[in-house]
N, C-alpha and C positions, 0 to 999 in steps of 0.2 A: 504494500500500500504506500503511495507517495506521501511524503510528509505534509502535514497541514500547514498551509501558508498563512501568514498574517502580514498586513501592511504596516511597515514602519511609519512613524517612530515608535519604538517599543518604550516601555518604562525604563528599561536598561539604558537606552540611548539618552533619554532625558536626564537620568541621574548622572551619567558620565559627563554630559555637558555642564551640569550644575556644580560639579565637584570643586572647581577652582574658587568660586564665590563662597561655597560652603566652608572650605578650608580657612578662608580669611575670617569668617564670622566665628568659627570655633576657636581659632588661635586668640582672637581678641577676648573671647569669654574666659579662656583658660589662663590669660595673663595675670589675673588677679593674684597679688602676692599673698593674700590670705585665703585663696580659694583651694579647691580640692587638688588641683594639679600641683600646686606649691606644697601642700601638706604631704602629698604622696612623695614628692621629691625629697622632703625632709626625712621621711621614713626610710627611703631608699639609701640616702646618704648615711644614716645611722646604722642600718644593717650592713652596708658595705664596710664602714669603718670598723665594725665589730666582727667582721668575717661571718655574718649570719647568712643563711640561705635566702636567695631571692629567686622566686619561681614565677613564671608567667604562663598562663594556661588558657586553652580555648578549644573549640571544635570547628572543623570545616574552615570557612573563611576566617573565623575568629582565631583558629589555631595559627593560620598564616599571619594574622595580625600579631599574635603572640610571638611568633618567630621573628617577625620584623621588629617588634618592640624591643626584644632582647638585643638585637643589633644596635638599635638607636641608644638604648640605655647603657650598654657596654661602652660604646663610643664616648658617651658623656662622662661616665665614671672614670674612664681612662684619661680624659681631658683634664680632670681635676685631681689627678694623681692617685685615684683609688683603683681597686682591682677591676680590670676589664678582660683579663685573659682566661680562657676556658680552663676549668679545673681548679682555679684559685678560689679560696673562700671569699664570699661576698660578691662573686660575679653572677649576674643574672643568667638564668637557664630557662629555656622553654620546655614545657612538659605537656603532652597531650592530656586533655581533661579526664577522659575515662581512666587512663593509666594513673593519673594523680588521685582520682577518687578511690582507687584500689589500695592506696598506701594506708598503712595503719596510723601513721603520723606524718603530716605534711608541713615541712619547714620548721615547726617547733617554736618555742618562745624566742622572741627577738627577730624571727624570720619574717619575710614579707612574701605574700602570695597575691599576685594580681590576676584576676580573671578578666577575660575579654569575651563579651557576649553582646551581640548587636541589640537584641531585645531583652536580655536578662532572664530568659526562660529556658535555656539549654540545660537539661537535667544533669548531664555529666559534669558540666562546668560548675553548676550549683552544688553538686555533691562534693566536688573538689574543694570548693570554698568552705563547705561544712567541715570537711576533714581539717582544713587549715585552722578554722575557728576552734575546733576541739583541741588542737595542738597548741593553742594560745599564740598563734602567729598573727601578725597584722594583716588584715584582709582588705583588699581594694578591688574595685570593679570598674572597668571602662565599658560604658553601655549608653544606650540612647536616653534612658529616663531613670530617675531615682525611685520610681514607683513600680518596680518589678520584683519578682521573687529573688533574683540574684542580688539586687540592691539591698534587700532586707538582711542579707548575710554579711554585708561589707561594712567595715569601719569608715572607709573613704569611697565615695562614688564619684567618678569623673564622668560627667554626662556629656554626650555629644549632641543630643537634642534633635537630630534630624534622621528620619527613618527611610530606608529604601521602600519603594513601591513595587519593586520586582523581587521575586524569590532569588533571582540571579544577582546577588548583592554586589553593588559597586561602592556605595557610600559605606556599607558594612565592612569593606576592606580598607578604604582610605581613612575612615574616621579614627581607628585606633593608631594608625601611623601618625596622624596629625596630633592626637592626644599625647602619644609617646614623645613626639617632637617638642610639644609644649612642656612636658615634664622634664625632658632633657635640658631645655632652656632654663628652667628653674634650678636645676642641678648645677649647671655651669655658670649661671649668671649672665649668659649670652642668649637672650630669647630669640627664637626663630620668628622672623617678621612675617606678617601676613603677605606682604609684597613678594618676598622670596618664595614662600610656599605656593602661592597662587601661580607664580610664574612657572614653577616646576610642574604644577598640575595642569598647565595649559599645553605642555608638550604633547604633540599628537593631534591637537584640535584645529590647526590651520588647514586651509583648503588643500595646500600642497601635501601636508602630512597625511591627511585623510586619503588622498589619491594614492600615496605610496602604500598605505595600509591596504587599500582595495586591490592594488596590484599584487601584493603578497597573497591576499585571499584568492585572487583569480588563479594563482599558481598552486595553491594548496587545497582548493575547494573539493577536489575529488579524492583526497587521501583517505586511506582506511584506518590510519593510526597516526597519532602525533606524539613526538618525544620533545620535551622541553628541558633544556639544560641550564644550570646556573651555578654560581660559585659565590662565596662570601655572602654579603647582604642580598644578592640577587636570588639566593635560593628561596627566599620567601616569595618573591615575585614569580619565580618559575613555578612554584607549587600553586600559586593563585591562578596563573594562566591555565594550568592543567585543569583545575577545578572549574574555571569559567568555561573552558572548551567542553568539558563533559556535561556540565549543567546546561549550558546554553546551546550547544550544537549537537550533542549526543555522539560525538566522535570519541572512541576510546583514546585515552591519552595517559602519559606517564611522565613523571619528573625524574630526572637523573642528575646527581651531582656531576660536576664537570669531569673529574677523573674517573668516577664510577662508570660512566658510559662505556669506557674502553675495557671494562672488566666483566665480560660475559654477555653484554646486552646486544651487541651488534648482530649476532646470528638471528635474532628475532626481527630484524629490519630488512626492508627491500625497497624497490622503487615506488611502492605504494605508501611508503612511510614519509611523513613530513617531520621536519625538525626545526625548532626555534631555539636559538641561543640567546639567553638574556645575559648581557655582560655590560652593566652600567656602573658597577662598584669599582671605583678607582683608588681605593684605599690600599693598605699594605698588601704586597703580592701582586700588584697590577700587571707587571711585566710577565711574571710567571703565568698568570691567568690567560693573557692574550696568546702566549706561545702555545699553551696546552689546548686552548680553544681552537687554534688553527690546526693542531694535530687531529682533534676530534672531527673537525669539518672536512679535513682531507680524507679521513677514513670514510666519512659519510658520502663524500663525493664519489669514491671508488664504487660504492654499493649502488649509487643512483638515488640516494635519499635526497629529497627536495628540501634544501636548508634556507632558512631566513634568520634574521637577527634583530634584536632590540639592543642597540649598541651605544655606549658612551662615545661622544665626539672624539675623546682622546684616543680611542682605539681604532677609529675608522681608517686613518691612513695606514695603520699597521696590518689590518686584516685584509687579505687578498679578496677583492670583490667577487672573483670567480667562485669562491667557496660558499657564497650565499646567493646562489642563482635565483632563489625565490624573492630576494629583496632584503632591504634593511631599513630599519627605523632608527634614526639618530636621536640620542638624548644629549642635548647640549649641557655644558658645565653649568652648575647652579651656584652663582656667586652668593655668598652669605649663608650657605648651607654646608654643614659637615658632610663628608663623603657618604656615609651610610644613609643619612636623611635625603641627600640629593639623589642618590641612586633609587631609593625606594619611592620617593614622591615622583621622580622623573619617569618612572616606568609604569605608574598607575594607569594613566590614560592609554598609552600604547598597548598594554596587554589587554585591557578591557575592550578597547575599540577593535582590536584584532579579533577577539572572540565574538563580539557583537556583529561585525561585518561577515565573519565566517558563518554565523547563524543565518544571516540574511541570504548569503549565497547558497546555502543548503535548504532554504525555505522553511526554517524553523523559527518559531516565536520563542525567544530565550526566557521570557518572563516567568512562565508557570513551572518550568522544570518538569514538564509532563504531568503536573498535578491536575491538568484538565483531561487526562487520559484515565479512564476507569481502572485499567490494569495497573498503572503506576500509583494511582491513588490507593488501590487495595494493598499494594506492596508497602506503601508508607504506613498504612494502618496496621499491617501485619508486623511491622518493625516497632510499633508502639510510638 
């Protein structure tokens, strides 16, 4: 049966276009030196100074927000001379909410657990917050409203105030990134300006950039499977692109870490496979990342995989354009933003617009995530 078609614009489209202005409004609200973002920054600084656990948790898009928030907070803590290295006490760590909920004790006294939940009703995230409360950790939640089940479990609630109208969340991904950026600004004493954030979130929205996105989509529209590759802070964006593609276009997709792709995964690919490299993080290890990314793309080219990229402008002259025959989207440098924040905010619209245009090309309405299909509605009900 051919896919059911819907005429754009979708709610997903509208939310993508609204994100830059939304970011500015949110940053202005969270700049209050006595507000929840500032209070959470104080708790994080105290935990880091004492070497206490700092955990960030969520499910789905919110899990990717948690992974991204960890990168942002690590960068901020490192900037003020506190631990930002993996494995060191007081360094933020991301943990999937269901796995966190299975722990007998989460973080413990003096630790900090931050939940991310767009609507504050995700049961696994809320169970993780309950575990943290029982362990006498400081509990915080980044969410739309302070009137949700999750908010009732938190000592500090950082509200984002604007909700997605599409099940295929866009603001639900960008809002925790913006909130974490505001918290990082309170930590470092160098706030992220609304101007810098909105400029980063406008990447991909010009007419020329939309055309480049549509060109990539034309070359990937008939693939049977998509692989998305990322490294560093880009791993969060790569995971989110995979989720958006599966939610919004129904194409099977998988995320691979940059080096992992070369360790057993190539035999499952062929000329019907598409690949998108997300490489916007220009922090430590940038030269090694671009070299290894070139190796991966050369291997993909030999197999006939159709490759595209979402690429920092710094990398564009170095990466052979013949290795990305499906096209490339360029993320310019973001003056005034630390590297992790610049990469994460700069890839928000390119990854979401790529998924949205791919949905259009395949005749799929991305908004309902098949919840308008009785079969998938029953499946959702069966899963509780």
